ZADO-1210 file (C-alpha; in nm, 4 decimals, padded with zeros to 6 digits):
<atoms>
<atom x="-01.4418" y="-00.3529" z="00.8996" code="MET" pos="1"/>
<atom x="-01.6273" y="-00.0379" z="00.9957" code="THR" pos="2"/>
<atom x="-01.5475" y="00.3006" z="00.8505" code="LYS" pos="3"/>
<atom x="-01.3803" y="00.4019" z="01.1769" code="MET" pos="4"/>
<atom x="-01.1682" y="00.0855" z="01.1861" code="GLU" pos="5"/>
<atom x="-01.0524" y="00.1467" z="00.8295" code="ILE" pos="6"/>
<atom x="-00.9630" y="00.5093" z="00.9026" code="LEU" pos="7"/>
<atom x="-00.7765" y="00.4131" z="01.2200" code="GLN" pos="8"/>
<atom x="-00.5802" y="00.1449" z="01.0381" code="LEU" pos="9"/>
<atom x="-00.4918" y="00.3914" z="00.7617" code="LEU" pos="10"/>
<atom x="-00.3456" y="00.6308" z="01.0195" code="GLN" pos="11"/>
<atom x="-00.1659" y="00.3583" z="01.2136" code="HIS" pos="12"/>
<atom x="-00.0022" y="00.2026" z="00.9080" code="THR" pos="13"/>
<atom x="00.0920" y="00.5431" z="00.7680" code="LYS" pos="14"/>
<atom x="00.2746" y="00.6346" z="01.0892" code="SER" pos="15"/>
<atom x="00.4926" y="00.3243" z="01.0717" code="PHE" pos="16"/>
<atom x="00.5511" y="00.3382" z="00.6962" code="THR" pos="17"/>
<atom x="00.6571" y="00.7041" z="00.6967" code="ILE" pos="18"/>
<atom x="00.9330" y="00.6251" z="00.9476" code="GLN" pos="19"/>
<atom x="01.0670" y="00.3506" z="00.7221" code="CYS" pos="20"/>
<atom x="01.1570" y="00.5941" z="00.4446" code="PHE" pos="21"/>
<atom x="01.4258" y="00.7305" z="00.6781" code="ASP" pos="22"/>
<atom x="01.5965" y="00.3957" z="00.7412" code="LEU" pos="23"/>
<atom x="01.9650" y="00.3525" z="00.6607" code="SER" pos="24"/>
<atom x="02.0801" y="00.2128" z="00.3279" code="THR" pos="25"/>
<atom x="02.1678" y="-00.1121" z="00.5036" code="THR" pos="26"/>
<atom x="01.8218" y="-00.1399" z="00.6611" code="GLU" pos="27"/>
<atom x="01.6503" y="-00.0576" z="00.3305" code="LEU" pos="28"/>
<atom x="01.8397" y="-00.3476" z="00.1698" code="SER" pos="29"/>
<atom x="01.7161" y="-00.6047" z="00.4237" code="LYS" pos="30"/>
<atom x="01.4612" y="-00.8663" z="00.3197" code="THR" pos="31"/>
<atom x="01.2176" y="-01.0725" z="00.5214" code="TYR" pos="32"/>
<atom x="01.3280" y="-01.3981" z="00.3561" code="GLY" pos="33"/>
<atom x="01.5260" y="-01.5538" z="00.0735" code="ASP" pos="34"/>
<atom x="01.4010" y="-01.4303" z="-00.2618" code="GLY" pos="35"/>
<atom x="01.1672" y="-01.1762" z="-00.0991" code="LYS" pos="36"/>
<atom x="01.1555" y="-00.8034" z="-00.1628" code="TRP" pos="37"/>
<atom x="01.3800" y="-00.5670" z="00.0283" code="SER" pos="38"/>
<atom x="01.2414" y="-00.2920" z="00.2491" code="VAL" pos="39"/>
<atom x="01.3267" y="-00.0438" z="-00.0294" code="ARG" pos="40"/>
<atom x="01.1262" y="-00.2463" z="-00.2828" code="GLN" pos="41"/>
<atom x="00.8306" y="-00.2668" z="-00.0455" code="ILE" pos="42"/>
<atom x="00.8343" y="00.1114" z="00.0061" code="LEU" pos="43"/>
<atom x="00.8373" y="00.1725" z="-00.3700" code="HIS" pos="44"/>
<atom x="00.5489" y="-00.0727" z="-00.4071" code="HIS" pos="45"/>
<atom x="00.3479" y="00.0874" z="-00.1248" code="LEU" pos="46"/>
<atom x="00.3905" y="00.4306" z="-00.2818" code="THR" pos="47"/>
<atom x="00.2815" y="00.3087" z="-00.6244" code="ASP" pos="48"/>
<atom x="-00.0220" y="00.1253" z="-00.4890" code="THR" pos="49"/>
<atom x="-00.1359" y="00.4232" z="-00.2809" code="GLU" pos="50"/>
<atom x="-00.1180" y="00.6295" z="-00.6005" code="TYR" pos="51"/>
<atom x="-00.3107" y="00.3662" z="-00.7986" code="LEU" pos="52"/>
<atom x="-00.5737" y="00.3261" z="-00.5250" code="PHE" pos="53"/>
<atom x="-00.6683" y="00.6930" z="-00.5650" code="ILE" pos="54"/>
<atom x="-00.7552" y="00.6412" z="-00.9298" code="GLY" pos="55"/>
<atom x="-00.9411" y="00.3174" z="-00.8614" code="ARG" pos="56"/>
<atom x="-01.1508" y="00.4632" z="-00.5805" code="LEU" pos="57"/>
<atom x="-01.2379" y="00.7755" z="-00.7777" code="LYS" pos="58"/>
<atom x="-01.3416" y="00.5759" z="-01.0880" code="LYS" pos="59"/>
<atom x="-01.5594" y="00.3443" z="-00.8812" code="ILE" pos="60"/>
<atom x="-01.7248" y="00.6350" z="-00.6982" code="ILE" pos="61"/>
<atom x="-01.7798" y="00.8534" z="-01.0049" code="ALA" pos="62"/>
<atom x="-01.8604" y="00.6111" z="-01.2853" code="GLU" pos="63"/>
<atom x="-02.1138" y="00.3276" z="-01.3119" code="PRO" pos="64"/>
<atom x="-02.0243" y="-00.0342" z="-01.3918" code="LYS" pos="65"/>
<atom x="-01.6495" y="-00.0044" z="-01.3493" code="GLN" pos="66"/>
<atom x="-01.4053" y="-00.2804" z="-01.4324" code="VAL" pos="67"/>
<atom x="-01.0833" y="-00.2365" z="-01.2400" code="ILE" pos="68"/>
<atom x="-00.7733" y="-00.4049" z="-01.3762" code="TRP" pos="69"/>
<atom x="-00.5091" y="-00.5706" z="-01.1642" code="ALA" pos="70"/>
<atom x="-00.1474" y="-00.4740" z="-01.2073" code="PHE" pos="71"/>
<atom x="00.1537" y="-00.7040" z="-01.1934" code="ASP" pos="72"/>
<atom x="00.3632" y="-00.5863" z="-00.9005" code="GLN" pos="73"/>
<atom x="00.6621" y="-00.7969" z="-01.0071" code="ASP" pos="74"/>
<atom x="00.6631" y="-00.6371" z="-01.3529" code="GLU" pos="75"/>
<atom x="00.6555" y="-00.2915" z="-01.1912" code="TRP" pos="76"/>
<atom x="00.9403" y="-00.3981" z="-00.9641" code="ASN" pos="77"/>
<atom x="01.1516" y="-00.4974" z="-01.2642" code="LYS" pos="78"/>
<atom x="01.0516" y="-00.2106" z="-01.4923" code="ALA" pos="79"/>
<atom x="01.1238" y="00.0577" z="-01.2359" code="PHE" pos="80"/>
<atom x="01.4253" y="-00.1163" z="-01.0783" code="ASN" pos="81"/>
<atom x="01.2859" y="-00.0934" z="-00.7248" code="TYR" pos="82"/>
<atom x="01.5858" y="-00.2815" z="-00.5859" code="PHE" pos="83"/>
<atom x="01.8318" y="-00.0059" z="-00.6787" code="ASN" pos="84"/>
<atom x="01.6082" y="00.2973" z="-00.7300" code="GLU" pos="85"/>
<atom x="01.6463" y="00.5760" z="-00.4750" code="ALA" pos="86"/>
<atom x="01.3408" y="00.6659" z="-00.2704" code="LEU" pos="87"/>
<atom x="01.3754" y="01.0346" z="-00.3588" code="THR" pos="88"/>
<atom x="01.0353" y="01.2033" z="-00.3274" code="GLY" pos="89"/>
<atom x="00.8594" y="00.8769" z="-00.2425" code="LYS" pos="90"/>
<atom x="00.8031" y="00.9597" z="00.1263" code="LYS" pos="91"/>
<atom x="00.6172" y="01.2759" z="00.0316" code="GLU" pos="92"/>
<atom x="00.4228" y="01.1073" z="-00.2484" code="LEU" pos="93"/>
<atom x="00.3237" y="00.8156" z="-00.0259" code="TYR" pos="94"/>
<atom x="00.2129" y="01.0553" z="00.2489" code="SER" pos="95"/>
<atom x="00.0077" y="01.2710" z="00.0126" code="LEU" pos="96"/>
<atom x="-00.1561" y="00.9720" z="-00.1573" code="CYS" pos="97"/>
<atom x="-00.2363" y="00.8102" z="00.1770" code="ARG" pos="98"/>
<atom x="-00.3978" y="01.1334" z="00.2938" code="GLU" pos="99"/>
<atom x="-00.6029" y="01.1548" z="-00.0275" code="MET" pos="100"/>
<atom x="-00.7187" y="00.7934" z="00.0125" code="ASN" pos="101"/>
<atom x="-00.8073" y="00.8681" z="00.3734" code="ASN" pos="102"/>
<atom x="-01.0152" y="01.1686" z="00.2613" code="GLN" pos="103"/>
<atom x="-01.1939" y="00.9654" z="-00.0077" code="LEU" pos="104"/>
<atom x="-01.2904" y="00.7005" z="00.2461" code="ILE" pos="105"/>
<atom x="-01.3890" y="00.9574" z="00.5084" code="GLU" pos="106"/>
<atom x="-01.6059" y="01.1518" z="00.2661" code="LYS" pos="107"/>
<atom x="-01.7614" y="00.8790" z="00.0486" code="TYR" pos="108"/>
<atom x="-01.7795" y="00.5655" z="00.2637" code="TYR" pos="109"/>
<atom x="-02.1328" y="00.6256" z="00.3908" code="ASP" pos="110"/>
<atom x="-02.2813" y="00.7017" z="00.0484" code="SER" pos="111"/>
<atom x="-02.0915" y="00.4534" z="-00.1672" code="PHE" pos="112"/>
<atom x="-01.9598" y="00.1633" z="00.0420" code="HIS" pos="113"/>
<atom x="-02.2130" y="-00.0781" z="-00.1116" code="GLN" pos="114"/>
<atom x="-02.1449" y="00.0317" z="-00.4703" code="LYS" pos="115"/>
<atom x="-02.0403" y="-00.2617" z="-00.6843" code="GLU" pos="116"/>
<atom x="-01.7678" y="-00.2944" z="-00.9444" code="PHE" pos="117"/>
<atom x="-01.5812" y="-00.5762" z="-01.1149" code="VAL" pos="118"/>
<atom x="-01.2168" y="-00.6563" z="-01.0542" code="HIS" pos="119"/>
<atom x="-01.0773" y="-00.8440" z="-01.3536" code="ASN" pos="120"/>
<atom x="-00.9204" y="-01.1153" z="-01.1342" code="GLU" pos="121"/>
<atom x="-01.1444" y="-01.1372" z="-00.8266" code="THR" pos="122"/>
<atom x="-01.4829" y="-01.0606" z="-00.9815" code="GLY" pos="123"/>
<atom x="-01.7731" y="-00.8686" z="-00.8322" code="LEU" pos="124"/>
<atom x="-01.6759" y="-00.6569" z="-00.5310" code="ARG" pos="125"/>
<atom x="-01.8072" y="-00.3651" z="-00.3291" code="THR" pos="126"/>
<atom x="-01.6356" y="-00.0378" z="-00.2609" code="LEU" pos="127"/>
<atom x="-01.6299" y="-00.1299" z="00.1088" code="GLN" pos="128"/>
<atom x="-01.4100" y="-00.4291" z="00.0233" code="ILE" pos="129"/>
<atom x="-01.1810" y="-00.2004" z="-00.1753" code="GLU" pos="130"/>
<atom x="-01.1653" y="00.0504" z="00.1110" code="PHE" pos="131"/>
<atom x="-01.0642" y="-00.2351" z="00.3423" code="GLU" pos="132"/>
<atom x="-00.8051" y="-00.3506" z="00.0895" code="LYS" pos="133"/>
<atom x="-00.6425" y="-00.0055" z="00.0906" code="VAL" pos="134"/>
<atom x="-00.5914" y="-00.0289" z="00.4664" code="ALA" pos="135"/>
<atom x="-00.5032" y="-00.3991" z="00.4936" code="LEU" pos="136"/>
<atom x="-00.2581" y="-00.3936" z="00.2008" code="HIS" pos="137"/>
<atom x="-00.0285" y="-00.1522" z="00.3809" code="ASN" pos="138"/>
<atom x="-00.0556" y="-00.3468" z="00.7071" code="GLN" pos="139"/>
<atom x="00.0620" y="-00.6728" z="00.5481" code="SER" pos="140"/>
<atom x="00.3645" y="-00.5008" z="00.3939" code="HIS" pos="141"/>
<atom x="00.4458" y="-00.3282" z="00.7239" code="ASN" pos="142"/>
<atom x="00.4556" y="-00.6762" z="00.8791" code="ASP" pos="143"/>
<atom x="00.7071" y="-00.7791" z="00.6118" code="GLN" pos="144"/>
<atom x="00.9212" y="-00.4738" z="00.6863" code="ILE" pos="145"/>
<atom x="00.9144" y="-00.5542" z="01.0581" code="LYS" pos="146"/>
<atom x="01.0260" y="-00.9116" z="00.9826" code="MET" pos="147"/>
<atom x="01.3102" y="-00.7847" z="00.7635" code="ALA" pos="148"/>
<atom x="01.4295" y="-00.5456" z="01.0323" code="LEU" pos="149"/>
<atom x="01.3952" y="-00.8166" z="01.2980" code="GLN" pos="150"/>
<atom x="01.6030" y="-01.0517" z="01.0810" code="ASN" pos="151"/>
<atom x="01.8728" y="-00.7847" z="01.0804" code="GLN" pos="152"/>
<atom x="01.8655" y="-00.7614" z="01.4605" code="LYS" pos="153"/>
<atom x="01.8807" y="-01.1409" z="01.4897" code="ASP" pos="154"/>
<atom x="02.1842" y="-01.1486" z="01.2594" code="HIS" pos="155"/>
<atom x="02.3485" y="-00.8691" z="01.4592" code="ASP" pos="156"/>
<atom x="02.3259" y="-01.0875" z="01.7724" code="LYS" pos="157"/>
<atom x="02.5159" y="-01.3754" z="01.6052" code="ASP" pos="158"/>
</atoms>
């Protein structure tokens, strides 16, 4: 992906995600399949990952030879009770973190996109790959939210 494509995808996915924080309690409880996360859980996860991406990007840009550690999203889900936890303040935090990630990519892509780091699970990577991951991660979860909301509409027709 080019810098412009990444920035456009960041804006596009943010627009959809922000609207989802205002869904009804019933809509937030919908899932995209049996045993899958609810819309509420996905929104908590997206907020947390946007926050974590800021730290990752800044460490990679500022410090040489970084090793970035994966986090276990299912453990976070359990520990912070995403299923029942209110989304209070999360819309604003998500929005702010997304804007900060957007600014980091806008400002540092050209100078640092080829900078290498090590991810403890996926190995040697470049910052460009991580920039793309920031944008694509949100898109895949937005697709899950759309499926969950579509499932609700399909059930409503029955």
